[in-house]
Structure formats: structure tokens, C-alpha cells
VEXKOL-745984 format. One record per atom (N, C-alpha, C, O, CB): residue number from 1; residue in one letter; chain; atom name; x, y, z. Coordinates in steps of 0.001 Angstrom, whole numbers. Glycine has a CB too. Example, Ala and Ser with C-alpha at 12.3 -4.5 7.8 and 13.67 -1.06 7.14 Angstrom:
2
[1; "a"; "A"; "N"; [13190; -5690; 7800]]
[1; "a"; "A"; "CA"; [12300; -4500; 7800]]
[1; "a"; "A"; "C"; [13200; -3300; 7800]]
[1; "a"; "A"; "O"; [14236; -3319; 8465]]
[1; "a"; "A"; "CB"; [11308; -4473; 9046]]
[2; "s"; "A"; "N"; [12850; -2250; 7080]]
[2; "s"; "A"; "CA"; [13670; -1060; 7140]]
[2; "s"; "A"; "C"; [12900; 30; 7870]]
[2; "s"; "A"; "O"; [13409; 1138; 8039]]
[2; "s"; "A"; "CB"; [14084; -598; 5725]]
END
This chain:
83
[1; "m"; "A"; "N"; [27044; 46984; 84990]]
[1; "m"; "A"; "CA"; [28538; 47045; 84524]]
[1; "m"; "A"; "C"; [28790; 47364; 83166]]
[1; "m"; "A"; "O"; [29742; 48077; 82846]]
[1; "m"; "A"; "CB"; [29212; 45793; 84726]]
[2; "i"; "A"; "N"; [27900; 46820; 82249]]
[2; "i"; "A"; "CA"; [27923; 47120; 80939]]
[2; "i"; "A"; "C"; [27779; 48264; 80617]]
[2; "i"; "A"; "O"; [28368; 48617; 79596]]
[2; "i"; "A"; "CB"; [27198; 46558; 80329]]
[3; "k"; "A"; "N"; [27079; 49111; 81243]]
[3; "k"; "A"; "CA"; [26438; 50833; 81182]]
[3; "k"; "A"; "C"; [27201; 51253; 81458]]
[3; "k"; "A"; "O"; [27506; 52150; 80672]]
[3; "k"; "A"; "CB"; [25370; 51508; 81919]]
[4; "k"; "A"; "N"; [28193; 51104; 82672]]
[4; "k"; "A"; "CA"; [29373; 51908; 83282]]
[4; "k"; "A"; "C"; [30410; 51615; 81989]]
[4; "k"; "A"; "O"; [30870; 52666; 81542]]
[4; "k"; "A"; "CB"; [29985; 51266; 85016]]
[5; "l"; "A"; "N"; [30700; 50854; 81555]]
[5; "l"; "A"; "CA"; [31827; 50351; 80574]]
[5; "l"; "A"; "C"; [31574; 51225; 79332]]
[5; "l"; "A"; "O"; [32495; 51851; 78807]]
[5; "l"; "A"; "CB"; [31740; 48632; 80189]]
[6; "f"; "A"; "N"; [30127; 51260; 78803]]
[6; "f"; "A"; "CA"; [29731; 52157; 77665]]
[6; "f"; "A"; "C"; [29750; 53285; 77971]]
[6; "f"; "A"; "O"; [29807; 54041; 77002]]
[6; "f"; "A"; "CB"; [28587; 51998; 77122]]
[7; "a"; "A"; "N"; [29720; 53870; 79165]]
[7; "a"; "A"; "CA"; [29496; 55358; 79502]]
[7; "a"; "A"; "C"; [31250; 55864; 79404]]
[7; "a"; "A"; "O"; [31573; 56874; 78778]]
[7; "a"; "A"; "CB"; [28604; 55598; 81333]]
[8; "a"; "A"; "N"; [32159; 55073; 80052]]
[8; "a"; "A"; "CA"; [33387; 55331; 80164]]
[8; "a"; "A"; "C"; [34160; 55376; 78748]]
[8; "a"; "A"; "O"; [35119; 56110; 78510]]
[8; "a"; "A"; "CB"; [33883; 54390; 81078]]
[9; "l"; "A"; "N"; [33435; 54245; 77636]]
[9; "l"; "A"; "CA"; [34043; 54746; 76176]]
[9; "l"; "A"; "C"; [33785; 55969; 75652]]
[9; "l"; "A"; "O"; [34579; 56837; 75292]]
[9; "l"; "A"; "CB"; [33640; 53964; 75121]]
[10; "a"; "A"; "N"; [32243; 55952; 75642]]
[10; "a"; "A"; "CA"; [31621; 57279; 75374]]
[10; "a"; "A"; "C"; [32463; 58302; 75963]]
[10; "a"; "A"; "O"; [33012; 58992; 75105]]
[10; "a"; "A"; "CB"; [30198; 57398; 75924]]
[11; "l"; "A"; "N"; [32728; 58606; 77129]]
[11; "l"; "A"; "CA"; [33447; 59865; 77426]]
[11; "l"; "A"; "C"; [34770; 59838; 77040]]
[11; "l"; "A"; "O"; [35282; 60957; 76992]]
[11; "l"; "A"; "CB"; [33418; 60205; 78785]]
[12; "m"; "A"; "N"; [35548; 58831; 76726]]
[12; "m"; "A"; "CA"; [36862; 59099; 76247]]
[12; "m"; "A"; "C"; [36763; 59090; 74700]]
[12; "m"; "A"; "O"; [37797; 59384; 74100]]
[12; "m"; "A"; "CB"; [37904; 58043; 76803]]
[13; "l"; "A"; "N"; [35730; 58813; 74021]]
[13; "l"; "A"; "CA"; [35521; 59498; 72370]]
[13; "l"; "A"; "C"; [35430; 61004; 72453]]
[13; "l"; "A"; "O"; [36089; 61749; 71728]]
[13; "l"; "A"; "CB"; [33969; 58975; 71535]]
[14; "f"; "A"; "N"; [34625; 61391; 73323]]
[14; "f"; "A"; "CA"; [34164; 62560; 73365]]
[14; "f"; "A"; "C"; [35194; 63524; 73679]]
[14; "f"; "A"; "O"; [35509; 64491; 72985]]
[14; "f"; "A"; "CB"; [33156; 62593; 74179]]
[15; "t"; "A"; "N"; [35811; 63091; 75058]]
[15; "t"; "A"; "CA"; [37048; 63790; 75374]]
[15; "t"; "A"; "C"; [38067; 64318; 73964]]
[15; "t"; "A"; "O"; [38350; 65464; 73615]]
[15; "t"; "A"; "CB"; [37871; 62698; 76350]]
[16; "a"; "A"; "N"; [38510; 62829; 73282]]
[16; "a"; "A"; "CA"; [39360; 62828; 72110]]
[16; "a"; "A"; "C"; [38836; 63517; 71305]]
[16; "a"; "A"; "O"; [39702; 64169; 70722]]
[16; "a"; "A"; "CB"; [39656; 61699; 71540]]
[17; "s"; "A"; "N"; [37417; 63826; 70786]]
[17; "s"; "A"; "CA"; [37343; 64866; 69577]]
[17; "s"; "A"; "C"; [37281; 66135; 70202]]
[17; "s"; "A"; "O"; [37584; 67134; 69549]]
[17; "s"; "A"; "CB"; [36062; 64701; 68570]]
[18; "a"; "A"; "N"; [36852; 66239; 71631]]
[18; "a"; "A"; "CA"; [37144; 67715; 71896]]
[18; "a"; "A"; "C"; [38652; 68126; 71803]]
[18; "a"; "A"; "O"; [38857; 69156; 71161]]
[18; "a"; "A"; "CB"; [36637; 68083; 73324]]
[19; "w"; "A"; "N"; [39443; 67667; 72191]]
[19; "w"; "A"; "CA"; [40757; 67767; 71857]]
[19; "w"; "A"; "C"; [41353; 67926; 70756]]
[19; "w"; "A"; "O"; [42417; 68535; 70637]]
[19; "w"; "A"; "CB"; [41213; 67011; 72175]]
[20; "a"; "A"; "N"; [40691; 67365; 69798]]
[20; "a"; "A"; "CA"; [41038; 67674; 68035]]
[20; "a"; "A"; "C"; [40155; 68546; 67496]]
[20; "a"; "A"; "O"; [40346; 69092; 66409]]
[20; "a"; "A"; "CB"; [40914; 66362; 66990]]
[21; "n"; "A"; "N"; [39427; 68676; 68014]]
[21; "n"; "A"; "CA"; [38885; 70057; 67568]]
[21; "n"; "A"; "C"; [39483; 71428; 68162]]
[21; "n"; "A"; "O"; [39298; 72528; 67642]]
[21; "n"; "A"; "CB"; [37419; 70067; 67908]]
[22; "m"; "A"; "N"; [40108; 71230; 69141]]
[22; "m"; "A"; "CA"; [40677; 72183; 69848]]
[22; "m"; "A"; "C"; [42038; 72651; 69111]]
[22; "m"; "A"; "O"; [42304; 73846; 68977]]
[22; "m"; "A"; "CB"; [40866; 71665; 71249]]
[23; "c"; "A"; "N"; [42841; 71661; 68664]]
[23; "c"; "A"; "CA"; [43808; 72055; 68035]]
[23; "c"; "A"; "C"; [43969; 72895; 66833]]
[23; "c"; "A"; "O"; [44957; 73628; 66785]]
[23; "c"; "A"; "CB"; [44239; 71205; 67891]]
[24; "p"; "A"; "N"; [43165; 72884; 65900]]
[24; "p"; "A"; "CA"; [43145; 74012; 64893]]
[24; "p"; "A"; "C"; [42919; 75465; 65461]]
[24; "p"; "A"; "O"; [43520; 76447; 65026]]
[24; "p"; "A"; "CB"; [42031; 73728; 63881]]
[25; "a"; "A"; "N"; [41942; 75501; 66530]]
[25; "a"; "A"; "CA"; [41942; 76606; 66896]]
[25; "a"; "A"; "C"; [42974; 77297; 67825]]
[25; "a"; "A"; "O"; [42960; 78519; 67967]]
[25; "a"; "A"; "CB"; [40935; 76639; 67266]]
[26; "l"; "A"; "N"; [44040; 76343; 68577]]
[26; "l"; "A"; "CA"; [45067; 76848; 68941]]
[26; "l"; "A"; "C"; [46431; 77504; 67827]]
[26; "l"; "A"; "O"; [47293; 78378; 67916]]
[26; "l"; "A"; "CB"; [45380; 75822; 69759]]
[27; "m"; "A"; "N"; [46040; 76606; 66915]]
[27; "m"; "A"; "CA"; [46901; 76854; 65568]]
[27; "m"; "A"; "C"; [46733; 78409; 65197]]
[27; "m"; "A"; "O"; [47590; 79293; 65181]]
[27; "m"; "A"; "CB"; [46314; 75837; 64198]]
[28; "g"; "A"; "N"; [45286; 78469; 64887]]
[28; "g"; "A"; "CA"; [44900; 79574; 64418]]
[28; "g"; "A"; "C"; [45226; 80877; 65169]]
[28; "g"; "A"; "O"; [45470; 81825; 64423]]
[28; "g"; "A"; "CB"; [43664; 79418; 64247]]
[29; "e"; "A"; "N"; [45282; 81127; 66523]]
[29; "e"; "A"; "CA"; [45187; 81941; 67578]]
[29; "e"; "A"; "C"; [47174; 82387; 67313]]
[29; "e"; "A"; "O"; [47711; 83466; 67064]]
[29; "e"; "A"; "CB"; [44459; 80954; 69288]]
[30; "i"; "A"; "N"; [47798; 80897; 67530]]
[30; "i"; "A"; "CA"; [49064; 81391; 67384]]
[30; "i"; "A"; "C"; [49523; 82077; 65984]]
[30; "i"; "A"; "O"; [50490; 82838; 65974]]
[30; "i"; "A"; "CB"; [49880; 80306; 67682]]
[31; "d"; "A"; "N"; [48716; 81747; 64681]]
[31; "d"; "A"; "CA"; [49140; 82044; 63348]]
[31; "d"; "A"; "C"; [48880; 83676; 63454]]
[31; "d"; "A"; "O"; [49600; 84560; 62989]]
[31; "d"; "A"; "CB"; [48236; 81153; 62084]]
[32; "e"; "A"; "N"; [47654; 83827; 64193]]
[32; "e"; "A"; "CA"; [47086; 85272; 64368]]
[32; "e"; "A"; "C"; [48026; 86563; 65002]]
[32; "e"; "A"; "O"; [48242; 87741; 64715]]
[32; "e"; "A"; "CB"; [45854; 85090; 65343]]
[33; "a"; "A"; "N"; [48453; 85548; 66077]]
[33; "a"; "A"; "CA"; [49619; 86517; 66869]]
[33; "a"; "A"; "C"; [50692; 86550; 65857]]
[33; "a"; "A"; "O"; [51228; 87645; 65688]]
[33; "a"; "A"; "CB"; [50286; 85866; 68449]]
[34; "l"; "A"; "N"; [51119; 85511; 65126]]
[34; "l"; "A"; "CA"; [52436; 85731; 64576]]
[34; "l"; "A"; "C"; [52721; 86590; 63330]]
[34; "l"; "A"; "O"; [53793; 86842; 62780]]
[34; "l"; "A"; "CB"; [52913; 84527; 64313]]
[35; "e"; "A"; "N"; [51001; 87108; 62933]]
[35; "e"; "A"; "CA"; [50779; 88056; 62190]]
[35; "e"; "A"; "C"; [50860; 89510; 62498]]
[35; "e"; "A"; "O"; [51108; 90396; 61679]]
[35; "e"; "A"; "CB"; [49810; 87804; 61835]]
[36; "d"; "A"; "N"; [50613; 89663; 63824]]
[36; "d"; "A"; "CA"; [50828; 91136; 64340]]
[36; "d"; "A"; "C"; [52113; 91359; 64902]]
[36; "d"; "A"; "O"; [52770; 90756; 65751]]
[36; "d"; "A"; "CB"; [49840; 91535; 65404]]
[37; "e"; "A"; "N"; [52352; 92606; 64063]]
[37; "e"; "A"; "CA"; [53839; 92811; 64295]]
[37; "e"; "A"; "C"; [54078; 93355; 65503]]
[37; "e"; "A"; "O"; [55283; 93355; 65757]]
[37; "e"; "A"; "CB"; [54484; 93646; 63331]]
[38; "a"; "A"; "N"; [53218; 93944; 66575]]
[38; "a"; "A"; "CA"; [53542; 94414; 67775]]
[38; "a"; "A"; "C"; [53836; 93123; 68946]]
[38; "a"; "A"; "O"; [54569; 93164; 69935]]
[38; "a"; "A"; "CB"; [52345; 95394; 68149]]
[39; "t"; "A"; "N"; [53022; 92041; 68461]]
[39; "t"; "A"; "CA"; [53519; 90798; 69241]]
[39; "t"; "A"; "C"; [54736; 90078; 68975]]
[39; "t"; "A"; "O"; [55394; 89485; 69830]]
[39; "t"; "A"; "CB"; [52622; 89850; 69153]]
[40; "v"; "A"; "N"; [55040; 90168; 67591]]
[40; "v"; "A"; "CA"; [56252; 89757; 67312]]
[40; "v"; "A"; "C"; [57867; 90312; 67490]]
[40; "v"; "A"; "O"; [58955; 89738; 67528]]
[40; "v"; "A"; "CB"; [56020; 89612; 66279]]
[41; "a"; "A"; "N"; [57358; 91965; 67591]]
[41; "a"; "A"; "CA"; [58399; 93112; 68014]]
[41; "a"; "A"; "C"; [58608; 92606; 69183]]
[41; "a"; "A"; "O"; [59834; 92631; 69298]]
[41; "a"; "A"; "CB"; [57971; 94695; 68069]]
[42; "m"; "A"; "N"; [58093; 92089; 70274]]
[42; "m"; "A"; "CA"; [57926; 91887; 71877]]
[42; "m"; "A"; "C"; [59029; 90630; 71949]]
[42; "m"; "A"; "O"; [59705; 90505; 72970]]
[42; "m"; "A"; "CB"; [56068; 91415; 72497]]
[43; "l"; "A"; "N"; [59172; 89772; 70911]]
[43; "l"; "A"; "CA"; [59860; 88704; 71047]]
[43; "l"; "A"; "C"; [61411; 88839; 70400]]
[43; "l"; "A"; "O"; [61620; 89569; 69430]]
[43; "l"; "A"; "CB"; [59020; 87642; 70453]]
[44; "d"; "A"; "N"; [62373; 88128; 70986]]
[44; "d"; "A"; "CA"; [63654; 88007; 70304]]
[44; "d"; "A"; "C"; [63660; 86762; 69325]]
[44; "d"; "A"; "O"; [62861; 85829; 69259]]
[44; "d"; "A"; "CB"; [64804; 87884; 71374]]
[45; "e"; "A"; "N"; [64525; 86962; 68761]]
[45; "e"; "A"; "CA"; [65215; 86067; 67445]]
[45; "e"; "A"; "C"; [64657; 84324; 68097]]
[45; "e"; "A"; "O"; [63903; 83577; 67474]]
[45; "e"; "A"; "CB"; [67588; 86336; 67337]]
[46; "g"; "A"; "N"; [65156; 84082; 69198]]
[46; "g"; "A"; "CA"; [65241; 82779; 69932]]
[46; "g"; "A"; "C"; [63840; 82403; 70064]]
[46; "g"; "A"; "O"; [63359; 81452; 69447]]
[46; "g"; "A"; "CB"; [65986; 82848; 71359]]
[47; "q"; "A"; "N"; [63061; 83280; 71010]]
[47; "q"; "A"; "CA"; [61577; 83072; 71199]]
[47; "q"; "A"; "C"; [60859; 82776; 69965]]
[47; "q"; "A"; "O"; [60306; 81703; 69726]]
[47; "q"; "A"; "CB"; [60940; 84260; 71805]]
[48; "l"; "A"; "N"; [60905; 83889; 69123]]
[48; "l"; "A"; "CA"; [60199; 83641; 67799]]
[48; "l"; "A"; "C"; [60412; 82217; 66935]]
[48; "l"; "A"; "O"; [59485; 81601; 66408]]
[48; "l"; "A"; "CB"; [60657; 84789; 66897]]
[49; "e"; "A"; "N"; [61561; 81895; 66906]]
[49; "e"; "A"; "CA"; [62097; 80528; 66300]]
[49; "e"; "A"; "C"; [61512; 79490; 67095]]
[49; "e"; "A"; "O"; [60858; 78554; 66636]]
[49; "e"; "A"; "CB"; [63718; 80354; 66316]]
[50; "e"; "A"; "N"; [61794; 79706; 68419]]
[50; "e"; "A"; "CA"; [60634; 78382; 69176]]
[50; "e"; "A"; "C"; [59622; 78361; 69138]]
[50; "e"; "A"; "O"; [59212; 77201; 69159]]
[50; "e"; "A"; "CB"; [60484; 78113; 70393]]
[51; "v"; "A"; "N"; [58444; 79478; 69058]]
[51; "v"; "A"; "CA"; [57324; 79433; 68690]]
[51; "v"; "A"; "C"; [56886; 79154; 67541]]
[51; "v"; "A"; "O"; [55742; 78700; 67523]]
[51; "v"; "A"; "CB"; [56955; 80213; 68932]]
[52; "r"; "A"; "N"; [57479; 79288; 66440]]
[52; "r"; "A"; "CA"; [57447; 78621; 65160]]
[52; "r"; "A"; "C"; [57579; 77081; 65113]]
[52; "r"; "A"; "O"; [56649; 76465; 64593]]
[52; "r"; "A"; "CB"; [58488; 79174; 64377]]
[53; "d"; "A"; "N"; [58723; 76338; 65642]]
[53; "d"; "A"; "CA"; [58921; 75315; 66102]]
[53; "d"; "A"; "C"; [57775; 74606; 66826]]
[53; "d"; "A"; "O"; [57378; 73504; 66446]]
[53; "d"; "A"; "CB"; [59895; 75509; 66736]]
[54; "l"; "A"; "N"; [57352; 75120; 67665]]
[54; "l"; "A"; "CA"; [56150; 74496; 68487]]
[54; "l"; "A"; "C"; [54796; 74642; 67809]]
[54; "l"; "A"; "O"; [53767; 74026; 68088]]
[54; "l"; "A"; "CB"; [56023; 75186; 69915]]
[55; "r"; "A"; "N"; [54939; 75371; 67065]]
[55; "r"; "A"; "CA"; [53816; 75603; 66035]]
[55; "r"; "A"; "C"; [53478; 74372; 65415]]
[55; "r"; "A"; "O"; [52486; 73659; 65568]]
[55; "r"; "A"; "CB"; [54184; 76603; 64934]]
[56; "a"; "A"; "N"; [54639; 74226; 64569]]
[56; "a"; "A"; "CA"; [54918; 73155; 63835]]
[56; "a"; "A"; "C"; [54738; 71893; 64530]]
[56; "a"; "A"; "O"; [53797; 71133; 64299]]
[56; "a"; "A"; "CB"; [56148; 73266; 63360]]
[57; "r"; "A"; "N"; [55502; 71714; 65245]]
[57; "r"; "A"; "CA"; [55292; 70131; 66125]]
[57; "r"; "A"; "C"; [53884; 69758; 66480]]
[57; "r"; "A"; "O"; [53379; 68637; 66408]]
[57; "r"; "A"; "CB"; [56070; 70113; 67685]]
[58; "g"; "A"; "N"; [53293; 70959; 66904]]
[58; "g"; "A"; "CA"; [51915; 70749; 67361]]
[58; "g"; "A"; "C"; [51100; 70442; 65822]]
[58; "g"; "A"; "O"; [50304; 69521; 65632]]
[58; "g"; "A"; "CB"; [51302; 72249; 68306]]
[59; "e"; "A"; "N"; [51437; 71246; 65027]]
[59; "e"; "A"; "CA"; [50389; 70529; 63816]]
[59; "e"; "A"; "C"; [50575; 69321; 63329]]
[59; "e"; "A"; "O"; [49691; 68683; 62757]]
[59; "e"; "A"; "CB"; [50342; 71205; 62577]]
[60; "e"; "A"; "N"; [51855; 68884; 63540]]
[60; "e"; "A"; "CA"; [52454; 67440; 63320]]
[60; "e"; "A"; "C"; [51876; 66294; 64156]]
[60; "e"; "A"; "O"; [51449; 65194; 63803]]
[60; "e"; "A"; "CB"; [53958; 67457; 63630]]
[61; "a"; "A"; "N"; [51982; 66867; 65381]]
[61; "a"; "A"; "CA"; [51306; 65969; 66497]]
[61; "a"; "A"; "C"; [49817; 65826; 66208]]
[61; "a"; "A"; "O"; [49273; 64758; 66490]]
[61; "a"; "A"; "CB"; [51482; 66618; 68009]]
[62; "h"; "A"; "N"; [49016; 66965; 65588]]
[62; "h"; "A"; "CA"; [47571; 66876; 65438]]
[62; "h"; "A"; "C"; [47549; 65901; 64294]]
[62; "h"; "A"; "O"; [46865; 64891; 64465]]
[62; "h"; "A"; "CB"; [46788; 68313; 65151]]
[63; "g"; "A"; "N"; [48124; 66027; 63269]]
[63; "g"; "A"; "CA"; [47912; 65294; 61874]]
[63; "g"; "A"; "C"; [48371; 63951; 62241]]
[63; "g"; "A"; "O"; [48166; 63133; 61343]]
[63; "g"; "A"; "CB"; [48791; 65933; 60522]]
[64; "a"; "A"; "N"; [48985; 63435; 63394]]
[64; "a"; "A"; "CA"; [49283; 62246; 63544]]
[64; "a"; "A"; "C"; [48269; 61783; 64562]]
[64; "a"; "A"; "O"; [48402; 60603; 64886]]
[64; "a"; "A"; "CB"; [50664; 62087; 63863]]
[65; "g"; "A"; "N"; [47288; 62445; 65136]]
[65; "g"; "A"; "CA"; [46417; 61831; 65807]]
[65; "g"; "A"; "C"; [46635; 62099; 67453]]
[65; "g"; "A"; "O"; [45670; 62191; 68213]]
[65; "g"; "A"; "CB"; [46498; 60417; 65357]]
[66; "d"; "A"; "N"; [47852; 62198; 67845]]
[66; "d"; "A"; "CA"; [48401; 62859; 69221]]
[66; "d"; "A"; "C"; [47867; 64424; 69432]]
[66; "d"; "A"; "O"; [48629; 65376; 69266]]
[66; "d"; "A"; "CB"; [50175; 62884; 69183]]
[67; "h"; "A"; "N"; [46642; 64562; 69769]]
[67; "h"; "A"; "CA"; [45968; 65685; 70063]]
[67; "h"; "A"; "C"; [46627; 66196; 71489]]
[67; "h"; "A"; "O"; [47204; 67283; 71512]]
[67; "h"; "A"; "CB"; [44383; 65374; 70091]]
[68; "d"; "A"; "N"; [46529; 65402; 72650]]
[68; "d"; "A"; "CA"; [47100; 65796; 73978]]
[68; "d"; "A"; "C"; [48591; 66255; 73536]]
[68; "d"; "A"; "O"; [48851; 67330; 74076]]
[68; "d"; "A"; "CB"; [47076; 64469; 75160]]
[69; "e"; "A"; "N"; [49521; 65841; 72826]]
[69; "e"; "A"; "CA"; [50726; 66519; 72424]]
[69; "e"; "A"; "C"; [50301; 67710; 71986]]
[69; "e"; "A"; "O"; [50513; 68712; 72670]]
[69; "e"; "A"; "CB"; [51535; 65854; 71428]]
[70; "s"; "A"; "N"; [49661; 67782; 70822]]
[70; "s"; "A"; "CA"; [49621; 68776; 70025]]
[70; "s"; "A"; "C"; [49199; 70128; 70851]]
[70; "s"; "A"; "O"; [49729; 71228; 70695]]
[70; "s"; "A"; "CB"; [48721; 68394; 68913]]
[71; "v"; "A"; "N"; [48184; 69835; 71722]]
[71; "v"; "A"; "CA"; [47746; 70818; 72394]]
[71; "v"; "A"; "C"; [48498; 71292; 73271]]
[71; "v"; "A"; "O"; [48451; 72506; 73470]]
[71; "v"; "A"; "CB"; [46774; 70603; 72853]]
[72; "a"; "A"; "N"; [49604; 70276; 74210]]
[72; "a"; "A"; "CA"; [50408; 70623; 75109]]
[72; "a"; "A"; "C"; [51503; 71931; 74536]]
[72; "a"; "A"; "O"; [51836; 72944; 75152]]
[72; "a"; "A"; "CB"; [51074; 69270; 75539]]
[73; "l"; "A"; "N"; [51847; 71553; 73342]]
[73; "l"; "A"; "CA"; [52903; 71939; 72480]]
[73; "l"; "A"; "C"; [52446; 73583; 72134]]
[73; "l"; "A"; "O"; [53111; 74577; 72424]]
[73; "l"; "A"; "CB"; [53003; 70827; 71063]]
[74; "l"; "A"; "N"; [51397; 73562; 71578]]
[74; "l"; "A"; "CA"; [50496; 74770; 70934]]
[74; "l"; "A"; "C"; [50426; 75650; 72232]]
[74; "l"; "A"; "O"; [51057; 76706; 72251]]
[74; "l"; "A"; "CB"; [48778; 74273; 70279]]
[75; "e"; "A"; "N"; [49673; 75251; 73333]]
[75; "e"; "A"; "CA"; [50025; 75896; 74923]]
[75; "e"; "A"; "C"; [51228; 76567; 75287]]
[75; "e"; "A"; "O"; [51270; 77601; 75955]]
[75; "e"; "A"; "CB"; [50059; 74860; 75944]]
[76; "q"; "A"; "N"; [52234; 75930; 74814]]
[76; "q"; "A"; "CA"; [53442; 76005; 75187]]
[76; "q"; "A"; "C"; [53705; 77306; 74273]]
[76; "q"; "A"; "O"; [54076; 78267; 74947]]
[76; "q"; "A"; "CB"; [54309; 74644; 74987]]
[77; "a"; "A"; "N"; [53597; 77555; 72895]]
[77; "a"; "A"; "CA"; [53720; 78573; 72021]]
[77; "a"; "A"; "C"; [52994; 79727; 72520]]
[77; "a"; "A"; "O"; [53632; 80772; 72654]]
[77; "a"; "A"; "CB"; [53298; 78193; 70742]]
[78; "k"; "A"; "N"; [51859; 79705; 72792]]
[78; "k"; "A"; "CA"; [50881; 80609; 73200]]
[78; "k"; "A"; "C"; [51305; 81245; 74418]]
[78; "k"; "A"; "O"; [51237; 82461; 74597]]
[78; "k"; "A"; "CB"; [49606; 79984; 73359]]
[79; "e"; "A"; "N"; [51826; 80262; 75409]]
[79; "e"; "A"; "CA"; [52680; 80986; 76473]]
[79; "e"; "A"; "C"; [53958; 81956; 76226]]
[79; "e"; "A"; "O"; [54125; 83000; 76857]]
[79; "e"; "A"; "CB"; [53180; 79957; 77267]]
[80; "i"; "A"; "N"; [54656; 81573; 75430]]
[80; "i"; "A"; "CA"; [55750; 82719; 74752]]
[80; "i"; "A"; "C"; [54936; 83870; 74384]]
[80; "i"; "A"; "O"; [55046; 84949; 74965]]
[80; "i"; "A"; "CB"; [56602; 82193; 73289]]
[81; "l"; "A"; "N"; [54035; 83635; 73328]]
[81; "l"; "A"; "CA"; [53711; 84829; 72695]]
[81; "l"; "A"; "C"; [52829; 85929; 73609]]
[81; "l"; "A"; "O"; [52555; 87073; 73248]]
[81; "l"; "A"; "CB"; [52961; 84415; 71435]]
[82; "g"; "A"; "N"; [52467; 85326; 74833]]
[82; "g"; "A"; "CA"; [51427; 86168; 76026]]
[82; "g"; "A"; "C"; [50243; 86124; 75559]]
[82; "g"; "A"; "O"; [49559; 87143; 75659]]
[82; "g"; "A"; "CB"; [51675; 87777; 76351]]
[83; "i"; "A"; "N"; [49610; 84768; 74834]]
[83; "i"; "A"; "CA"; [48493; 84862; 74576]]
[83; "i"; "A"; "C"; [47538; 83970; 75087]]
[83; "i"; "A"; "O"; [46351; 84099; 74790]]
[83; "i"; "A"; "CB"; [48480; 84922; 73520]]
END
């Protein structure tokens, strides 16, 4: 029983650190897309504003340790960007 509990705890810690490491990579992909004039030209002003807002909120969530929320927000931004 103790071994199963320890294994579950280890898995949770590994999963959390995997999400934490994913956030900066997603932010980098979004930043790179926002620097690409062709990608930005495909968006209207509302979409561009939404991407920037989602990216900022994703970074805030990452900084607060809420990596699930951060990944969800950043993935939304990527979807709008088409990446």
C-alpha cells in the first residue's frame, strides 16, 4: 500500500514539473509567431488582442504555479495563431 501511495505521489510530482517546463516553450512559440509579419497579417485586430491577452494571462498563471491553467490559455492562443 505504501509503495502504491509513493508511486502515485511521484507520478503527480513528475506531471506537475512536466507542465511547468512546457509553459515557457509554449510562450516562446507564441512570441515567435507574433514576431512573424505573415502570421500577424492573417489576424484581425481583435484576434491579435485576444492572443496577446491569453499569452499574458498564461504567463501570470505560470508564475502563480497554476500550470494547467497556463497551458490551457497558451494553447488557446496558439489555436488562434494557427500554430
